[in-house]
N, CA, C and O of each residue as an XYZ file, in Angstrom:
288
protein
N     -44.378    128.315      8.571
C     -45.313    127.229      9.166
C     -45.807    127.436     10.671
O     -46.926    127.210     11.131
N     -44.674    127.923     11.310
C     -44.755    128.210     12.669
C     -45.663    129.554     12.984
O     -46.411    129.604     13.961
N     -45.530    130.488     12.174
C     -46.435    131.264     12.080
C     -47.781    131.350     11.809
O     -48.581    132.221     12.150
N     -47.924    130.476     11.239
C     -49.390    129.917     10.626
C     -50.055    129.243     11.801
O     -51.202    129.560     12.116
N     -49.408    128.365     12.428
C     -49.686    127.713     13.458
C     -50.259    128.559     14.800
O     -51.297    128.331     15.422
N     -49.244    129.621     15.050
C     -49.517    130.375     15.993
C     -50.714    131.058     15.708
O     -51.624    130.944     16.529
N     -50.901    131.792     14.635
C     -52.280    132.431     14.065
C     -53.512    131.571     14.367
O     -54.527    132.103     14.817
N     -53.446    130.240     14.126
C     -54.679    129.395     13.780
C     -54.724    129.472     15.353
O     -55.795    129.942     15.734
N     -53.864    129.145     16.364
C     -54.048    128.788     17.437
C     -54.977    129.848     18.388
O     -55.890    129.506     19.140
N     -54.381    131.536     18.091
C     -55.202    132.249     18.498
C     -56.622    132.444     18.153
O     -57.248    133.365     18.676
N     -57.056    131.812     17.489
C     -58.589    131.668     17.117
C     -59.473    130.988     18.279
O     -60.657    131.193     18.547
N     -58.599    130.166     18.855
C     -59.277    129.567     19.776
C     -59.140    130.049     21.364
O     -58.018    130.432     21.697
N     -59.988    130.057     22.174
C     -59.789    130.825     23.655
C     -59.334    129.732     24.646
O     -58.461    129.938     25.489
N     -60.145    128.255     24.453
C     -60.134    127.577     25.738
C     -58.844    126.620     25.530
O     -58.301    126.198     26.551
N     -58.258    126.207     24.108
C     -57.389    125.502     23.818
C     -55.982    125.817     23.866
O     -55.514    126.662     23.103
N     -55.229    125.161     24.760
C     -53.734    125.478     24.846
C     -52.772    125.353     23.815
O     -52.781    124.305     23.169
N     -51.978    126.195     23.553
C     -51.041    126.528     22.454
C     -50.682    125.140     22.014
O     -50.834    124.725     20.865
N     -50.162    124.413     23.083
C     -49.385    123.329     22.850
C     -50.255    122.349     22.075
O     -49.750    121.527     21.310
N     -51.491    122.437     22.269
C     -52.467    121.142     21.130
C     -52.119    121.274     19.662
O     -52.302    120.358     18.861
N     -51.551    122.585     19.310
C     -51.530    122.733     18.294
C     -50.168    122.366     17.472
O     -49.102    122.687     17.999
N     -50.155    121.785     16.354
C     -48.933    121.586     15.719
C     -49.469    121.023     14.229
O     -50.673    120.789     14.121
N     -48.645    120.822     13.166
C     -48.855    120.854     11.854
C     -49.892    119.547     11.492
O     -50.716    119.531     10.578
N     -49.658    118.624     12.320
C     -50.614    117.469     12.202
C     -51.730    117.547     13.098
O     -52.408    116.520     13.099
N     -52.065    118.330     13.750
C     -53.324    118.428     14.518
C     -54.744    118.501     13.659
O     -55.151    119.416     12.943
N     -55.212    117.527     13.901
C     -56.750    117.411     13.461
C     -57.758    118.254     14.022
O     -58.541    117.878     14.895
N     -57.732    119.511     13.466
C     -58.132    120.706     13.849
C     -59.517    120.404     14.428
O     -59.864    120.884     15.507
N     -60.446    119.461     13.571
C     -62.000    119.402     13.727
C     -62.344    118.588     14.721
O     -63.536    118.381     14.946
N     -61.369    118.011     15.455
C     -61.587    117.036     16.446
C     -61.125    117.556     17.795
O     -61.034    116.794     18.757
N     -60.798    118.994     17.880
C     -60.731    119.598     18.796
C     -62.133    119.958     19.552
O     -63.128    120.321     18.924
N     -62.103    119.832     20.798
C     -63.371    119.948     21.539
C     -64.205    121.656     21.318
O     -65.404    121.936     21.331
N     -63.039    122.506     21.136
C     -63.655    124.058     20.954
C     -64.088    124.122     19.425
O     -64.799    125.051     19.041
N     -63.727    123.294     18.701
C     -64.066    123.619     17.211
C     -65.424    123.747     16.689
O     -66.134    122.741     16.725
N     -65.874    124.793     16.229
C     -67.343    124.969     15.906
C     -67.098    125.917     14.631
O     -66.111    126.454     14.130
N     -68.457    125.864     14.352
C     -68.690    126.959     13.149
C     -68.295    128.359     12.973
O     -68.167    128.983     11.919
N     -68.129    128.735     14.150
C     -68.026    130.175     14.413
C     -66.517    130.354     14.492
O     -66.098    131.461     14.153
N     -65.684    129.494     14.864
C     -64.122    129.010     14.803
C     -63.768    129.266     13.427
O     -63.038    130.184     13.053
N     -64.452    128.209     12.529
C     -64.313    128.176     11.013
C     -64.103    129.461     10.430
O     -63.214    129.722      9.619
N     -65.067    130.355     10.931
C     -65.410    131.354     10.315
C     -64.320    132.412     10.742
O     -64.134    133.311      9.923
N     -63.551    132.443     11.934
C     -62.701    132.975     12.427
C     -61.258    132.821     11.746
O     -60.394    133.697     11.769
N     -61.144    131.638     11.172
C     -60.246    130.733     10.528
C     -60.113    131.370      9.194
O     -59.151    131.991      8.743
N     -61.222    131.109      8.662
C     -61.555    131.944      7.147
C     -60.964    133.307      7.060
O     -60.131    133.633      6.214
N     -61.551    134.255      8.190
C     -60.708    135.628      8.131
C     -59.666    135.889      8.464
O     -59.093    136.873      7.997
N     -59.079    135.058      9.408
C     -57.680    135.068      9.713
C     -56.902    134.900      8.451
O     -55.983    135.692      8.243
N     -57.149    134.011      7.631
C     -56.313    133.464      6.692
C     -56.540    134.633      5.532
O     -55.540    134.827      4.842
N     -57.644    135.397      5.232
C     -57.878    136.271      4.444
C     -57.251    137.416      4.589
O     -56.786    138.044      3.637
N     -57.164    137.909      6.215
C     -56.875    139.180      6.720
C     -55.056    139.028      6.727
O     -54.388    139.821      6.063
N     -54.510    138.111      7.413
C     -53.106    137.846      7.361
C     -52.360    137.233      6.056
O     -51.166    137.501      5.923
N     -52.918    136.535      5.220
C     -52.025    135.947      3.998
C     -52.766    136.480      2.751
O     -52.320    136.161      1.648
N     -53.949    137.330      2.842
C     -54.425    137.753      1.811
C     -54.982    136.764      0.425
O     -54.989    137.094     -0.760
N     -55.392    135.567      0.994
C     -56.020    134.413      0.325
C     -57.210    134.099      1.028
O     -57.293    133.895      2.239
N     -58.313    134.067      0.021
C     -59.544    133.666      0.262
C     -59.997    132.302      0.126
O     -60.188    131.825     -0.992
N     -60.192    131.608      1.240
C     -60.685    130.123      1.397
C     -62.002    130.200      1.523
O     -62.515    131.318      1.478
N     -62.806    129.058      1.703
C     -64.274    128.961      1.753
C     -64.576    127.630      2.846
O     -63.703    126.815      3.143
N     -65.811    127.597      3.305
C     -66.137    126.418      3.856
C     -65.785    125.169      3.430
O     -65.317    124.386      4.257
N     -65.975    124.718      1.864
C     -65.388    123.658      1.326
C     -64.150    123.174      1.257
O     -63.834    121.999      1.070
N     -63.219    124.401      1.462
C     -61.727    124.269      1.988
C     -61.755    123.829      3.170
O     -61.219    122.738      3.369
N     -62.256    124.399      4.065
C     -62.280    123.995      5.592
C     -62.738    122.276      5.652
O     -62.055    121.470      6.283
N     -63.974    121.885      4.904
C     -64.509    120.681      4.921
C     -63.332    119.849      4.503
O     -62.887    119.028      5.305
N     -62.865    119.971      3.485
C     -61.695    119.313      2.568
C     -60.366    118.954      3.664
O     -59.847    117.844      3.551
N     -59.947    119.718      4.501
C     -58.876    119.639      5.237
C     -59.162    118.904      6.322
O     -60.304    118.881      6.783
N     -58.059    118.156      6.901
C     -57.977    117.279      8.097
C     -57.244    118.308      9.043
O     -57.824    118.875      9.969
N     -56.025    118.481      8.750
C     -55.054    119.019      9.624
C     -54.637    120.577      9.492
O     -55.072    121.196      8.521
N     -53.868    121.186     10.366
C     -53.583    122.105     10.523
C     -52.457    122.440      8.854
O     -52.433    123.400      8.084
N     -51.827    121.383      8.877
C     -50.908    121.714      7.646
C     -51.924    121.637      6.361
O     -51.554    122.406      5.474
N     -52.961    120.994      6.079
C     -53.838    121.045      5.028
C     -54.192    122.306      4.473
O     -54.312    122.572      3.277
N     -54.387    123.242      5.689
C     -54.729    124.366      5.232
C     -53.696    125.373      4.862
O     -53.853    126.217      3.980
N     -52.534    125.215      5.661
C     -51.591    125.919      5.475
C     -50.927    125.702      3.873
O     -50.500    126.642      3.202
N     -50.937    124.442      3.477
C     -50.828    124.320      1.969
C     -51.752    125.121      1.155
O     -51.185    125.777      0.282
N     -53.072    125.241      1.217
C     -53.762    126.543      0.634
C     -52.834    127.651      0.820
O     -52.059    127.917     -0.099
N     -52.817    128.417      2.040
C     -52.234    129.383      1.868
C     -50.969    129.761      1.082
O     -50.758    130.859      0.566
N     -50.143    128.670      1.068
C     -48.663    128.620      0.331
C     -48.889    128.180     -0.943
O     -48.010    128.510     -1.739
N     -49.908    127.457     -1.439
C     -50.289    127.376     -2.787
C     -49.732    128.447     -3.771
O     -50.042    128.412     -4.962
């Protein structure tokens, strides 16, 4: 989980790493936008060889929700 959080946090340029943990509601972050959503989709595909889509992002609230998709 920690590796996933680190990979997730790397997609953000201005948000401090300390802002991220498994319960972070990522859509509430000031920096969150559609480009970061695409970066998250690409990161999950590249790092974990799992394909998720925009609907998966919409349904997820926390970083842990996305992690569960990766580990499912």
